[in-house]
C-alpha positions in Angstrom: 1.5 28.8 -64.5 -2.4 29.4 -64.5 -3.1 25.8 -65.7 -0.8 24.5 -62.5 -3.2 26.8 -60.1 -6.2 25.6 -61.8 -4.8 22.3 -61.2 -4.1 22.6 -57.6 -7.5 24.3 -57.1 -9.1 21.3 -58.1 -7.2 19.0 -56.0 -7.5 21.4 -53.0 -10.6 20.5 -50.7 -13.5 22.8 -50.7 -13.8 25.1 -47.6 -17.0 23.7 -46.6 -16.0 20.0 -46.7 -15.1 20.3 -42.7 -18.3 21.6 -41.9 -20.2 19.1 -44.0 -18.2 16.4 -42.1 -18.9 17.8 -38.7 -22.7 18.1 -39.4 -22.5 14.5 -40.6 -21.2 13.3 -37.5 -23.4 14.9 -35.1 -24.8 12.7 -32.5 -28.6 12.4 -31.6 -27.4 13.7 -27.9 -25.8 16.9 -29.8 -29.0 17.4 -32.1 -31.3 17.0 -29.1 -29.1 19.6 -26.9 -29.4 22.1 -29.8 -33.0 21.8 -30.0 -33.3 22.1 -26.0 -31.3 25.5 -26.3 -33.7 26.5 -29.1 -36.5 25.9 -27.1 -35.1 27.7 -24.1 -34.1 30.6 -26.2 -37.7 30.7 -27.9 -39.7 30.6 -24.5 -37.2 33.6 -23.0 -37.6 35.8 -25.8 -40.9 36.2 -27.4 -40.1 37.5 -31.0 -37.9 34.6 -31.5 -41.0 32.5 -32.9 -41.9 29.1 -32.7 -43.1 26.3 -35.3 -46.5 27.3 -35.3 -46.1 31.2 -35.7 -48.0 32.7 -38.7 -46.7 35.4 -41.1 -48.9 38.0 -39.4 -47.4 37.0 -35.7 -43.8 37.4 -37.3 -44.4 40.8 -38.9 -46.0 42.1 -35.8 -43.2 40.9 -33.8 -40.8 42.5 -36.4 -42.5 45.7 -36.6 -42.8 46.3 -32.9 -39.2 45.4 -32.3 -38.4 48.0 -34.9 -40.8 50.9 -33.2 -39.0 49.9 -29.7 -35.7 50.6 -31.2 -36.6 53.9 -32.4 -38.2 55.0 -29.3 -35.0 53.8 -27.5 -32.8 56.1 -29.6 -33.7 59.9 -29.4 -31.3 60.7 -32.0 -33.3 58.5 -34.5 -36.7 60.1 -33.6 -35.2 63.4 -34.0 -34.0 62.5 -37.4 -37.4 61.2 -38.3 -39.2 64.6 -36.6 -36.7 66.7 -39.0 -37.6 64.2 -42.1 -41.1 64.6 -41.3 -41.5 68.1 -40.4 -43.1 67.2 -37.1 -41.9 67.6 -33.4 -40.2 65.2 -31.6 -43.2 64.3 -29.2 -45.6 63.8 -32.1 -43.3 61.3 -33.8 -42.8 59.8 -30.3 -46.4 59.5 -30.0 -46.9 58.1 -33.5 -44.4 55.3 -33.0 -46.2 54.2 -29.8 -49.3 54.2 -31.4 -48.5 52.0 -34.5 -46.9 49.4 -31.9 -50.8 48.6 -31.0 -51.5 47.1 -34.4 -48.3 47.8 -36.5 -49.4 45.3 -39.4 -53.5 45.9 -39.2 -55.8 43.4 -37.6 -54.9 39.7 -37.7 -56.3 37.6 -40.5 -59.3 35.9 -39.9 -58.4 32.1 -38.7 -59.9 29.3 -40.6 -61.1 26.3 -38.2 
């Protein structure tokens, strides 16, 4: 019985076979459409990045997005305030200050 199940599993097609076949059959126009959609998304939303984005820029976007999320949720700020033993206003102010340069100054650009 176990051998029959193993033999059946070996003959059964992979669950990713359909996806691989679909990717292989993708036309150039489909690829162009996907790339244009990605470019539109990147121009619309700053944090989605681009090909020339540095690690520092990416990290800054991630940290600022996190701080904006914390500031937008008062219950999260109250949790942080209790955990740190600070007032709600102080924690909110600190989060806003950290948004200025969350990862420190940018690295020096090599020319």
